[in-house]
Backbone as CSV, one residue per row, in Angstrom:
resi,resn,N_x,N_y,N_z,CA_x,CA_y,CA_z,C_x,C_y,C_z
1,UNK,-15.705,-36.165,-31.890,-13.970,-36.526,-31.910,-13.421,-35.729,-31.220
2,UNK,-14.311,-34.130,-30.481,-13.515,-33.581,-29.871,-13.687,-33.825,-28.452
3,UNK,-15.138,-35.255,-28.017,-15.461,-35.251,-26.974,-13.906,-36.378,-26.556
4,UNK,-13.491,-37.039,-27.862,-12.719,-38.063,-27.214,-11.236,-37.525,-26.834
5,UNK,-10.733,-36.986,-27.692,-9.622,-35.775,-26.955,-9.541,-35.136,-25.793
6,UNK,-11.177,-34.683,-25.034,-11.489,-33.953,-23.664,-10.906,-35.631,-23.028
7,UNK,-11.610,-36.734,-23.310,-11.743,-37.580,-22.230,-10.057,-38.134,-22.207
8,UNK,-9.719,-38.437,-23.705,-8.190,-38.410,-23.049,-7.418,-37.950,-22.929
9,UNK,-7.271,-36.205,-23.114,-6.787,-35.543,-21.932,-6.666,-35.364,-20.558
10,UNK,-8.129,-35.628,-20.101,-8.627,-36.118,-18.425,-7.299,-37.289,-18.063
11,UNK,-7.617,-38.131,-19.110,-6.879,-39.446,-18.338,-5.465,-39.029,-18.128
12,UNK,-4.599,-38.255,-19.231,-3.443,-38.314,-19.434,-3.439,-36.814,-18.001
13,UNK,-3.962,-36.357,-17.627,-4.377,-34.968,-16.541,-4.095,-35.912,-15.245
14,UNK,-4.978,-36.901,-15.132,-4.998,-37.297,-13.884,-3.293,-38.434,-13.873
15,UNK,-3.241,-39.077,-14.701,-1.396,-39.633,-15.101,-0.370,-38.665,-14.388
16,UNK,-0.273,-37.559,-14.791,0.535,-36.804,-14.430,0.404,-36.115,-13.350
17,UNK,-0.833,-36.090,-12.774,-1.275,-35.412,-11.370,-0.478,-36.697,-10.257
18,UNK,-0.848,-38.155,-10.597,-0.345,-39.037,-9.761,1.178,-39.389,-9.817
19,UNK,1.451,-39.083,-11.089,3.098,-39.063,-11.238,3.834,-37.831,-10.390
20,UNK,3.166,-36.985,-10.537,3.574,-35.822,-9.361,3.595,-36.289,-8.074
21,UNK,2.581,-36.979,-7.238,2.243,-37.306,-6.276,3.053,-38.353,-5.882
22,UNK,3.636,-39.383,-6.878,4.665,-40.516,-6.892,5.937,-39.710,-6.453
23,UNK,6.480,-38.755,-7.224,7.277,-37.876,-7.423,8.019,-37.444,-5.771
24,UNK,6.916,-36.756,-5.507,7.085,-36.173,-3.823,7.363,-37.198,-2.820
25,UNK,6.822,-38.576,-2.557,6.772,-39.689,-1.800,8.584,-39.868,-1.894
26,UNK,8.783,-40.199,-0.715,10.400,-40.554,-0.687,10.502,-42.157,-1.201
27,UNK,11.826,-41.994,-1.643,11.889,-43.931,-2.001,12.241,-44.582,-1.139
28,UNK,11.939,-44.056,0.525,11.888,-45.151,1.321,10.729,-45.987,1.664
29,UNK,9.673,-45.392,0.546,8.340,-46.061,1.004,8.000,-46.427,-0.412
30,UNK,8.570,-47.941,-0.274,8.204,-48.425,-1.910,6.892,-48.604,-2.147
31,UNK,5.993,-49.184,-1.347,4.782,-50.041,-1.255,3.687,-48.570,-1.577
32,UNK,3.844,-47.513,-1.225,3.433,-46.146,-1.636,3.075,-45.855,-2.773
33,UNK,4.658,-45.864,-3.324,4.741,-45.600,-4.778,4.223,-46.717,-5.880
34,UNK,4.201,-48.048,-5.186,3.536,-48.962,-6.282,2.113,-48.698,-6.258
35,UNK,1.725,-48.915,-5.351,0.015,-47.997,-5.021,-0.448,-46.872,-5.813
36,UNK,0.613,-46.195,-5.370,-0.014,-44.984,-6.457,0.169,-45.333,-8.082
37,UNK,1.178,-45.915,-8.753,1.270,-46.519,-9.884,0.340,-47.021,-10.437
38,UNK,-0.192,-47.986,-9.297,-1.368,-48.963,-10.320,-2.593,-48.217,-9.849
39,UNK,-2.787,-47.123,-8.778,-4.062,-46.431,-8.438,-4.344,-45.292,-9.967
40,UNK,-3.095,-45.165,-10.458,-2.997,-44.056,-11.445,-3.211,-44.932,-13.129
41,UNK,-2.394,-46.125,-12.995,-3.099,-46.625,-14.550,-4.495,-47.304,-14.390
42,UNK,-4.880,-47.618,-12.778,-6.487,-48.621,-12.842,-7.835,-46.852,-13.077
43,UNK,-6.805,-45.875,-12.340,-7.918,-44.627,-12.768,-7.701,-44.010,-13.875
44,UNK,-7.176,-44.193,-14.589,-6.750,-43.530,-15.743,-8.212,-44.328,-16.988
45,UNK,-7.645,-45.911,-16.765,-8.350,-46.925,-17.259,-10.115,-46.324,-17.162
46,UNK,-10.177,-46.466,-15.828,-11.791,-46.161,-15.606,-12.415,-45.181,-16.107
47,UNK,-11.677,-44.174,-15.784,-11.936,-42.615,-16.360,-12.002,-42.493,-17.977
48,UNK,-11.305,-43.579,-18.600,-11.433,-43.651,-20.356,-12.724,-44.513,-20.634
49,UNK,-12.914,-45.554,-19.805,-14.366,-45.926,-19.899,-15.326,-45.524,-19.362
50,UNK,-15.276,-44.823,-18.809,-16.430,-44.169,-17.883,-16.904,-43.048,-18.742
51,UNK,-15.950,-42.613,-19.609,-15.601,-41.294,-20.638,-16.768,-41.913,-21.645
52,UNK,-16.333,-43.236,-22.275,-16.564,-43.029,-23.567,-18.086,-43.912,-23.219
53,UNK,-18.114,-44.821,-22.682,-19.854,-44.993,-22.265,-20.446,-43.430,-22.055
54,UNK,-20.322,-42.522,-20.976,-21.270,-41.018,-21.107,-21.181,-40.683,-22.458
55,UNK,-20.095,-40.539,-23.208,-20.222,-39.858,-24.102,-21.141,-40.450,-25.447
56,UNK,-21.184,-41.727,-25.624,-21.869,-42.859,-26.402,-23.235,-42.413,-26.228
57,UNK,-23.952,-42.604,-24.724,-24.840,-42.482,-24.580,-25.549,-40.884,-24.591
58,UNK,-24.675,-39.767,-24.401,-24.877,-38.820,-24.668,-25.410,-38.449,-25.603
59,UNK,-24.468,-38.801,-27.102,-24.846,-38.409,-28.566,-25.953,-39.068,-28.925
60,UNK,-26.879,-38.086,-29.612,-28.308,-38.221,-30.515,-27.842,-39.240,-31.134
61,UNK,-28.858,-40.210,-31.305,-29.239,-41.108,-32.104,-29.802,-40.942,-33.383
62,UNK,-29.211,-41.594,-34.956,-29.717,-40.848,-36.026,-31.594,-41.564,-36.211
63,UNK,-32.502,-40.484,-36.581,-33.770,-41.388,-36.489,-33.853,-41.888,-37.873
64,UNK,-34.743,-42.899,-37.835,-34.649,-43.712,-39.147,-35.576,-42.820,-40.287
65,UNK,-35.153,-43.025,-41.283,-36.193,-42.274,-42.316,-37.330,-42.993,-43.065
66,UNK,-38.458,-42.469,-43.137,-40.059,-43.501,-43.209,-40.507,-42.516,-44.265
67,UNK,-40.426,-43.340,-45.417,-41.413,-42.293,-46.304,-42.972,-42.246,-46.123
68,UNK,-43.283,-40.954,-46.580,-44.350,-40.397,-46.363,-45.557,-41.435,-46.159
69,UNK,-45.564,-41.879,-47.675,-46.242,-42.548,-48.540,-46.308,-43.882,-48.929
70,UNK,-47.046,-45.014,-49.266,-46.774,-45.808,-50.545,-46.029,-45.798,-51.515
71,UNK,-46.613,-44.519,-52.206,-46.647,-43.962,-53.846,-45.040,-43.587,-53.988
72,UNK,-44.420,-43.097,-52.542,-43.036,-42.588,-53.084,-41.974,-44.202,-52.967
73,UNK,-42.405,-44.999,-52.916,-41.728,-46.731,-53.124,-41.588,-47.448,-54.104
74,UNK,-40.356,-46.948,-54.948,-40.511,-47.783,-56.152,-39.666,-49.202,-56.099
75,UNK,-40.243,-50.297,-56.698,-39.387,-51.711,-56.856,-39.470,-51.795,-58.320
76,UNK,-38.224,-52.401,-58.325,-37.846,-53.061,-59.598,-37.755,-54.377,-59.638
77,UNK,-38.684,-55.099,-60.976,-38.598,-56.468,-60.914,-37.222,-56.986,-61.034
78,UNK,-37.071,-58.114,-60.619,-36.148,-58.903,-60.423,-35.575,-59.464,-61.703
79,UNK,-34.325,-59.207,-62.418,-34.162,-59.939,-63.354,-33.815,-61.040,-63.923
80,UNK,-34.150,-61.838,-64.612,-33.776,-63.414,-64.748,-32.139,-63.648,-65.293
81,UNK,-31.427,-64.785,-65.229,-30.195,-64.605,-65.647,-29.927,-65.556,-66.682
C-alpha cells in the first residue's frame, strides 16, 4: 500500500509542478497553456500506469505450497445423497 501512495504522490507532484508552470505562462499564449495542461494530465496518467506496472513486477510472488510426501495428503470419500 505504501508503493501505491508513493505513486499517487508522485503523480500529484507532477500535476502541481505543471500547474505552477501553467500559472507562470502569460494568458496571451493560450496554446502553450493548453499544451501544458494536456501534458500534465497525460504525464500523470503515464506515471501512474508505469508505476503500478513496475510495483507489481517488483513484488515477490508467493511460492506454492507443496506437501513433502503423499502421506500428508488425506482424501475423504464422496458422500452419497
